[in-house]
PDB file of N, CA, C and O in Angstrom:
ATOM      1  N   MET A   1      65.872 319.764 -50.353  1.00  0.00           N
ATOM      2  CA  MET A   1      65.537 321.138 -50.637  1.00  0.00           C
ATOM      3  C   MET A   1      65.590 321.315 -52.149  1.00  0.00           C
ATOM      4  O   MET A   1      66.509 320.820 -52.802  1.00  0.00           O
ATOM      5  N   PRO A   2      64.621 322.010 -52.700  1.00  0.00           N
ATOM      6  CA  PRO A   2      64.630 322.255 -54.142  1.00  0.00           C
ATOM      7  C   PRO A   2      65.878 323.029 -54.581  1.00  0.00           C
ATOM      8  O   PRO A   2      66.428 323.829 -53.823  1.00  0.00           O
ATOM      9  N   ASP A   3      66.306 322.778 -55.801  1.00  0.00           N
ATOM     10  CA  ASP A   3      67.518 323.420 -56.322  1.00  0.00           C
ATOM     11  C   ASP A   3      67.431 324.944 -56.287  1.00  0.00           C
ATOM     12  O   ASP A   3      68.412 325.613 -55.963  1.00  0.00           O
ATOM     13  N   ASP A   4      66.262 325.495 -56.620  1.00  0.00           N
ATOM     14  CA  ASP A   4      66.140 326.952 -56.643  1.00  0.00           C
ATOM     15  C   ASP A   4      66.240 327.561 -55.246  1.00  0.00           C
ATOM     16  O   ASP A   4      66.721 328.684 -55.096  1.00  0.00           O
ATOM     17  N   VAL A   5      65.798 326.843 -54.239  1.00  0.00           N
ATOM     18  CA  VAL A   5      65.912 327.329 -52.861  1.00  0.00           C
ATOM     19  C   VAL A   5      67.374 327.300 -52.421  1.00  0.00           C
ATOM     20  O   VAL A   5      67.854 328.247 -51.797  1.00  0.00           O
ATOM     21  N   GLY A   6      68.076 326.224 -52.742  1.00  0.00           N
ATOM     22  CA  GLY A   6      69.499 326.143 -52.416  1.00  0.00           C
ATOM     23  C   GLY A   6      70.292 327.245 -53.094  1.00  0.00           C
ATOM     24  O   GLY A   6      71.190 327.838 -52.495  1.00  0.00           O
ATOM     25  N   TYR A   7      69.955 327.513 -54.340  1.00  0.00           N
ATOM     26  CA  TYR A   7      70.615 328.579 -55.095  1.00  0.00           C
ATOM     27  C   TYR A   7      70.403 329.927 -54.409  1.00  0.00           C
ATOM     28  O   TYR A   7      71.358 330.668 -54.175  1.00  0.00           O
ATOM     29  N   GLU A   8      69.159 330.238 -54.090  1.00  0.00           N
ATOM     30  CA  GLU A   8      68.843 331.528 -53.461  1.00  0.00           C
ATOM     31  C   GLU A   8      69.497 331.659 -52.090  1.00  0.00           C
ATOM     32  O   GLU A   8      69.947 332.745 -51.724  1.00  0.00           O
ATOM     33  N   LEU A   9      69.556 330.586 -51.339  1.00  0.00           N
ATOM     34  CA  LEU A   9      70.182 330.601 -50.024  1.00  0.00           C
ATOM     35  C   LEU A   9      71.659 330.970 -50.124  1.00  0.00           C
ATOM     36  O   LEU A   9      72.145 331.823 -49.380  1.00  0.00           O
ATOM     37  N   VAL A  10      72.367 330.325 -51.044  1.00  0.00           N
ATOM     38  CA  VAL A  10      73.791 330.607 -51.230  1.00  0.00           C
ATOM     39  C   VAL A  10      73.989 332.021 -51.788  1.00  0.00           C
ATOM     40  O   VAL A  10      74.907 332.732 -51.380  1.00  0.00           O
ATOM     41  N   LYS A  11      73.137 332.414 -52.705  1.00  0.00           N
ATOM     42  CA  LYS A  11      73.224 333.755 -53.293  1.00  0.00           C
ATOM     43  C   LYS A  11      73.039 334.836 -52.224  1.00  0.00           C
ATOM     44  O   LYS A  11      73.813 335.792 -52.173  1.00  0.00           O
ATOM     45  N   VAL A  12      72.042 334.695 -51.390  1.00  0.00           N
ATOM     46  CA  VAL A  12      71.792 335.685 -50.329  1.00  0.00           C
ATOM     47  C   VAL A  12      72.969 335.728 -49.359  1.00  0.00           C
ATOM     48  O   VAL A  12      73.381 336.805 -48.928  1.00  0.00           O
ATOM     49  N   LEU A  13      73.507 334.569 -49.017  1.00  0.00           N
ATOM     50  CA  LEU A  13      74.669 334.539 -48.129  1.00  0.00           C
ATOM     51  C   LEU A  13      75.811 335.370 -48.696  1.00  0.00           C
ATOM     52  O   LEU A  13      76.328 336.260 -48.021  1.00  0.00           O
ATOM     53  N   TRP A  14      76.209 335.084 -49.937  1.00  0.00           N
ATOM     54  CA  TRP A  14      77.379 335.746 -50.512  1.00  0.00           C
ATOM     55  C   TRP A  14      77.134 337.194 -50.882  1.00  0.00           C
ATOM     56  O   TRP A  14      78.063 338.002 -50.866  1.00  0.00           O
ATOM     57  N   GLU A  15      75.898 337.536 -51.216  1.00  0.00           N
ATOM     58  CA  GLU A  15      75.610 338.933 -51.529  1.00  0.00           C
ATOM     59  C   GLU A  15      75.536 339.805 -50.277  1.00  0.00           C
ATOM     60  O   GLU A  15      75.519 341.033 -50.368  1.00  0.00           O
ATOM     61  N   ASN A  16      75.494 339.164 -49.113  1.00  0.00           N
ATOM     62  CA  ASN A  16      75.422 339.893 -47.847  1.00  0.00           C
ATOM     63  C   ASN A  16      76.573 339.553 -46.905  1.00  0.00           C
ATOM     64  O   ASN A  16      76.497 339.828 -45.707  1.00  0.00           O
ATOM     65  N   ILE A  17      77.630 338.961 -47.434  1.00  0.00           N
ATOM     66  CA  ILE A  17      78.715 338.469 -46.587  1.00  0.00           C
ATOM     67  C   ILE A  17      79.394 339.584 -45.796  1.00  0.00           C
ATOM     68  O   ILE A  17      79.805 339.350 -44.660  1.00  0.00           O
ATOM     69  N   ASP A  18      79.524 340.768 -46.346  1.00  0.00           N
ATOM     70  CA  ASP A  18      80.172 341.847 -45.596  1.00  0.00           C
ATOM     71  C   ASP A  18      79.359 342.226 -44.369  1.00  0.00           C
ATOM     72  O   ASP A  18      79.922 342.469 -43.302  1.00  0.00           O
ATOM     73  N   SER A  19      78.067 342.276 -44.509  1.00  0.00           N
ATOM     74  CA  SER A  19      77.191 342.567 -43.379  1.00  0.00           C
ATOM     75  C   SER A  19      77.274 341.459 -42.338  1.00  0.00           C
ATOM     76  O   SER A  19      77.325 341.729 -41.139  1.00  0.00           O
ATOM     77  N   ILE A  20      77.287 340.227 -42.792  1.00  0.00           N
ATOM     78  CA  ILE A  20      77.394 339.086 -41.886  1.00  0.00           C
ATOM     79  C   ILE A  20      78.730 339.112 -41.158  1.00  0.00           C
ATOM     80  O   ILE A  20      78.786 338.868 -39.952  1.00  0.00           O
ATOM     81  N   LYS A  21      79.801 339.405 -41.877  1.00  0.00           N
ATOM     82  CA  LYS A  21      81.130 339.465 -41.262  1.00  0.00           C
ATOM     83  C   LYS A  21      81.204 340.528 -40.182  1.00  0.00           C
ATOM     84  O   LYS A  21      81.925 340.355 -39.199  1.00  0.00           O
ATOM     85  N   SER A  22      80.483 341.610 -40.342  1.00  0.00           N
ATOM     86  CA  SER A  22      80.536 342.687 -39.350  1.00  0.00           C
ATOM     87  C   SER A  22      79.826 342.313 -38.059  1.00  0.00           C
ATOM     88  O   SER A  22      80.006 342.984 -37.043  1.00  0.00           O
ATOM     89  N   THR A  23      79.028 341.261 -38.077  1.00  0.00           N
ATOM     90  CA  THR A  23      78.291 340.874 -36.881  1.00  0.00           C
ATOM     91  C   THR A  23      78.726 339.540 -36.293  1.00  0.00           C
ATOM     92  O   THR A  23      78.299 339.177 -35.197  1.00  0.00           O
ATOM     93  N   ASN A  24      79.571 338.805 -37.011  1.00  0.00           N
ATOM     94  CA  ASN A  24      79.932 337.472 -36.556  1.00  0.00           C
ATOM     95  C   ASN A  24      81.389 337.168 -36.894  1.00  0.00           C
ATOM     96  O   ASN A  24      81.742 337.028 -38.065  1.00  0.00           O
ATOM     97  N   LYS A  25      82.218 337.068 -35.888  1.00  0.00           N
ATOM     98  CA  LYS A  25      83.649 336.833 -36.090  1.00  0.00           C
ATOM     99  C   LYS A  25      83.953 335.457 -36.676  1.00  0.00           C
ATOM    100  O   LYS A  25      85.006 335.267 -37.285  1.00  0.00           O
ATOM    101  N   VAL A  26      83.064 334.513 -36.504  1.00  0.00           N
ATOM    102  CA  VAL A  26      83.288 333.158 -37.008  1.00  0.00           C
ATOM    103  C   VAL A  26      83.434 333.145 -38.523  1.00  0.00           C
ATOM    104  O   VAL A  26      84.154 332.306 -39.065  1.00  0.00           O
ATOM    105  N   VAL A  27      82.766 334.055 -39.211  1.00  0.00           N
ATOM    106  CA  VAL A  27      82.792 334.066 -40.672  1.00  0.00           C
ATOM    107  C   VAL A  27      83.770 335.084 -41.252  1.00  0.00           C
ATOM    108  O   VAL A  27      83.786 335.296 -42.465  1.00  0.00           O
ATOM    109  N   LYS A  28      84.574 335.707 -40.421  1.00  0.00           N
ATOM    110  CA  LYS A  28      85.455 336.780 -40.899  1.00  0.00           C
ATOM    111  C   LYS A  28      86.421 336.341 -41.987  1.00  0.00           C
ATOM    112  O   LYS A  28      86.812 337.156 -42.822  1.00  0.00           O
ATOM    113  N   ASP A  29      86.810 335.085 -41.999  1.00  0.00           N
ATOM    114  CA  ASP A  29      87.757 334.594 -42.999  1.00  0.00           C
ATOM    115  C   ASP A  29      87.083 333.886 -44.176  1.00  0.00           C
ATOM    116  O   ASP A  29      87.766 333.346 -45.047  1.00  0.00           O
ATOM    117  N   MET A  30      85.765 333.885 -44.207  1.00  0.00           N
ATOM    118  CA  MET A  30      85.064 333.232 -45.314  1.00  0.00           C
ATOM    119  C   MET A  30      85.304 334.000 -46.611  1.00  0.00           C
ATOM    120  O   MET A  30      85.320 335.231 -46.631  1.00  0.00           O
ATOM    121  N   SER A  31      85.488 333.249 -47.682  1.00  0.00           N
ATOM    122  CA  SER A  31      85.709 333.836 -48.996  1.00  0.00           C
ATOM    123  C   SER A  31      85.023 332.964 -50.031  1.00  0.00           C
ATOM    124  O   SER A  31      85.102 331.737 -49.974  1.00  0.00           O
ATOM    125  N   ILE A  32      84.357 333.596 -50.965  1.00  0.00           N
ATOM    126  CA  ILE A  32      83.685 332.819 -52.016  1.00  0.00           C
ATOM    127  C   ILE A  32      84.706 332.030 -52.840  1.00  0.00           C
ATOM    128  O   ILE A  32      84.379 330.989 -53.409  1.00  0.00           O
ATOM    129  N   ASP A  33      85.923 332.523 -52.900  1.00  0.00           N
ATOM    130  CA  ASP A  33      86.953 331.845 -53.685  1.00  0.00           C
ATOM    131  C   ASP A  33      87.287 330.462 -53.146  1.00  0.00           C
ATOM    132  O   ASP A  33      87.693 329.584 -53.907  1.00  0.00           O
ATOM    133  N   ASN A  34      87.121 330.257 -51.850  1.00  0.00           N
ATOM    134  CA  ASN A  34      87.419 328.935 -51.301  1.00  0.00           C
ATOM    135  C   ASN A  34      86.189 328.241 -50.725  1.00  0.00           C
ATOM    136  O   ASN A  34      86.311 327.205 -50.072  1.00  0.00           O
ATOM    137  N   ALA A  35      85.016 328.800 -50.959  1.00  0.00           N
ATOM    138  CA  ALA A  35      83.791 328.248 -50.385  1.00  0.00           C
ATOM    139  C   ALA A  35      83.442 326.868 -50.930  1.00  0.00           C
ATOM    140  O   ALA A  35      82.849 326.059 -50.217  1.00  0.00           O
ATOM    141  N   ALA A  36      83.790 326.595 -52.146  1.00  0.00           N
ATOM    142  CA  ALA A  36      83.416 325.326 -52.769  1.00  0.00           C
ATOM    143  C   ALA A  36      84.577 324.338 -52.802  1.00  0.00           C
ATOM    144  O   ALA A  36      84.539 323.353 -53.539  1.00  0.00           O
ATOM    145  N   LYS A  37      85.599 324.599 -52.010  1.00  0.00           N
ATOM    146  CA  LYS A  37      86.768 323.719 -51.971  1.00  0.00           C
ATOM    147  C   LYS A  37      86.866 323.041 -50.616  1.00  0.00           C
ATOM    148  O   LYS A  37      86.334 323.534 -49.622  1.00  0.00           O
ATOM    149  N   ASP A  38      87.550 321.911 -50.587  1.00  0.00           N
ATOM    150  CA  ASP A  38      87.813 321.192 -49.340  1.00  0.00           C
ATOM    151  C   ASP A  38      86.549 320.947 -48.527  1.00  0.00           C
ATOM    152  O   ASP A  38      86.473 321.318 -47.356  1.00  0.00           O
ATOM    153  N   ASN A  39      85.570 320.327 -49.148  1.00  0.00           N
ATOM    154  CA  ASN A  39      84.302 320.038 -48.481  1.00  0.00           C
ATOM    155  C   ASN A  39      84.269 318.656 -47.851  1.00  0.00           C
ATOM    156  O   ASN A  39      83.194 318.097 -47.633  1.00  0.00           O
ATOM    157  N   ALA A  40      85.424 318.109 -47.560  1.00  0.00           N
ATOM    158  CA  ALA A  40      85.540 316.798 -46.908  1.00  0.00           C
ATOM    159  C   ALA A  40      84.786 315.708 -47.674  1.00  0.00           C
ATOM    160  O   ALA A  40      84.248 314.776 -47.077  1.00  0.00           O
ATOM    161  N   GLY A  41      84.754 315.836 -48.982  1.00  0.00           N
ATOM    162  CA  GLY A  41      84.101 314.832 -49.801  1.00  0.00           C
ATOM    163  C   GLY A  41      82.582 314.949 -49.862  1.00  0.00           C
ATOM    164  O   GLY A  41      81.919 314.125 -50.493  1.00  0.00           O
ATOM    165  N   ILE A  42      82.036 315.959 -49.214  1.00  0.00           N
ATOM    166  CA  ILE A  42      80.587 316.159 -49.224  1.00  0.00           C
ATOM    167  C   ILE A  42      80.217 316.910 -50.503  1.00  0.00           C
ATOM    168  O   ILE A  42      80.746 317.991 -50.763  1.00  0.00           O
ATOM    169  N   PRO A  43      79.323 316.349 -51.292  1.00  0.00           N
ATOM    170  CA  PRO A  43      78.966 317.025 -52.557  1.00  0.00           C
ATOM    171  C   PRO A  43      78.192 318.314 -52.302  1.00  0.00           C
ATOM    172  O   PRO A  43      77.464 318.438 -51.316  1.00  0.00           O
ATOM    173  N   LEU A  44      78.362 319.256 -53.197  1.00  0.00           N
ATOM    174  CA  LEU A  44      77.610 320.500 -53.118  1.00  0.00           C
ATOM    175  C   LEU A  44      76.159 320.256 -53.527  1.00  0.00           C
ATOM    176  O   LEU A  44      75.868 319.386 -54.348  1.00  0.00           O
ATOM    177  N   HIS A  45      75.276 321.022 -52.952  1.00  0.00           N
ATOM    178  CA  HIS A  45      73.878 321.008 -53.378  1.00  0.00           C
ATOM    179  C   HIS A  45      73.850 321.522 -54.823  1.00  0.00           C
ATOM    180  O   HIS A  45      74.608 322.434 -55.156  1.00  0.00           O
ATOM    181  N   PRO A  46      73.010 320.970 -55.674  1.00  0.00           N
ATOM    182  CA  PRO A  46      72.967 321.426 -57.069  1.00  0.00           C
ATOM    183  C   PRO A  46      72.716 322.932 -57.215  1.00  0.00           C
ATOM    184  O   PRO A  46      73.270 323.558 -58.119  1.00  0.00           O
ATOM    185  N   GLY A  47      71.908 323.509 -56.358  1.00  0.00           N
ATOM    186  CA  GLY A  47      71.666 324.955 -56.418  1.00  0.00           C
ATOM    187  C   GLY A  47      72.902 325.750 -56.061  1.00  0.00           C
ATOM    188  O   GLY A  47      73.197 326.764 -56.693  1.00  0.00           O
ATOM    189  N   ALA A  48      73.632 325.295 -55.046  1.00  0.00           N
ATOM    190  CA  ALA A  48      74.876 325.959 -54.663  1.00  0.00           C
ATOM    191  C   ALA A  48      75.902 325.817 -55.782  1.00  0.00           C
ATOM    192  O   ALA A  48      76.605 326.772 -56.112  1.00  0.00           O
ATOM    193  N   GLU A  49      75.984 324.641 -56.355  1.00  0.00           N
ATOM    194  CA  GLU A  49      76.923 324.408 -57.452  1.00  0.00           C
ATOM    195  C   GLU A  49      76.642 325.357 -58.618  1.00  0.00           C
ATOM    196  O   GLU A  49      77.571 325.901 -59.215  1.00  0.00           O
ATOM    197  N   LYS A  50      75.371 325.552 -58.939  1.00  0.00           N
ATOM    198  CA  LYS A  50      74.997 326.466 -60.017  1.00  0.00           C
ATOM    199  C   LYS A  50      75.482 327.881 -59.713  1.00  0.00           C
ATOM    200  O   LYS A  50      76.038 328.548 -60.585  1.00  0.00           O
ATOM    201  N   TYR A  51      75.272 328.342 -58.479  1.00  0.00           N
ATOM    202  CA  TYR A  51      75.693 329.696 -58.103  1.00  0.00           C
ATOM    203  C   TYR A  51      77.208 329.835 -58.195  1.00  0.00           C
ATOM    204  O   TYR A  51      77.701 330.812 -58.758  1.00  0.00           O
ATOM    205  N   TYR A  52      77.945 328.887 -57.657  1.00  0.00           N
ATOM    206  CA  TYR A  52      79.398 328.954 -57.690  1.00  0.00           C
ATOM    207  C   TYR A  52      79.941 328.904 -59.117  1.00  0.00           C
ATOM    208  O   TYR A  52      80.943 329.552 -59.417  1.00  0.00           O
ATOM    209  N   LYS A  53      79.300 328.155 -59.986  1.00  0.00           N
ATOM    210  CA  LYS A  53      79.717 328.137 -61.398  1.00  0.00           C
ATOM    211  C   LYS A  53      79.463 329.492 -62.042  1.00  0.00           C
ATOM    212  O   LYS A  53      80.298 329.980 -62.804  1.00  0.00           O
ATOM    213  N   GLU A  54      78.327 330.105 -61.748  1.00  0.00           N
ATOM    214  CA  GLU A  54      78.028 331.431 -62.289  1.00  0.00           C
ATOM    215  C   GLU A  54      79.047 332.471 -61.835  1.00  0.00           C
ATOM    216  O   GLU A  54      79.374 333.395 -62.579  1.00  0.00           O
ATOM    217  N   LYS A  55      79.540 332.316 -60.625  1.00  0.00           N
ATOM    218  CA  LYS A  55      80.516 333.265 -60.080  1.00  0.00           C
ATOM    219  C   LYS A  55      81.950 332.916 -60.475  1.00  0.00           C
ATOM    220  O   LYS A  55      82.878 333.665 -60.170  1.00  0.00           O
ATOM    221  N   GLY A  56      82.131 331.789 -61.147  1.00  0.00           N
ATOM    222  CA  GLY A  56      83.447 331.410 -61.651  1.00  0.00           C
ATOM    223  C   GLY A  56      84.381 330.820 -60.624  1.00  0.00           C
ATOM    224  O   GLY A  56      85.595 330.812 -60.826  1.00  0.00           O
ATOM    225  N   VAL A  57      83.836 330.320 -59.514  1.00  0.00           N
ATOM    226  CA  VAL A  57      84.704 329.700 -58.514  1.00  0.00           C
ATOM    227  C   VAL A  57      84.694 328.184 -58.599  1.00  0.00           C
ATOM    228  O   VAL A  57      85.391 327.509 -57.841  1.00  0.00           O
ATOM    229  N   LEU A  58      83.915 327.656 -59.508  1.00  0.00           N
ATOM    230  CA  LEU A  58      83.910 326.208 -59.793  1.00  0.00           C
ATOM    231  C   LEU A  58      84.163 325.992 -61.267  1.00  0.00           C
ATOM    232  O   LEU A  58      84.200 324.850 -61.726  1.00  0.00           O
TER     233      LEU A  58
END
């Protein structure tokens, strides 16, 4: 997936997380502060990494 698409995907997720949380209990504990941590050694997509750096969580 192109970097800009990955970036937009992560951005849309986090900018709408409250709405998503209100409809899905599975994501109720999701937090951007820990979204980029403990990924079981799986590297972040470059677009996601860019977004998390912009938000100061990486």
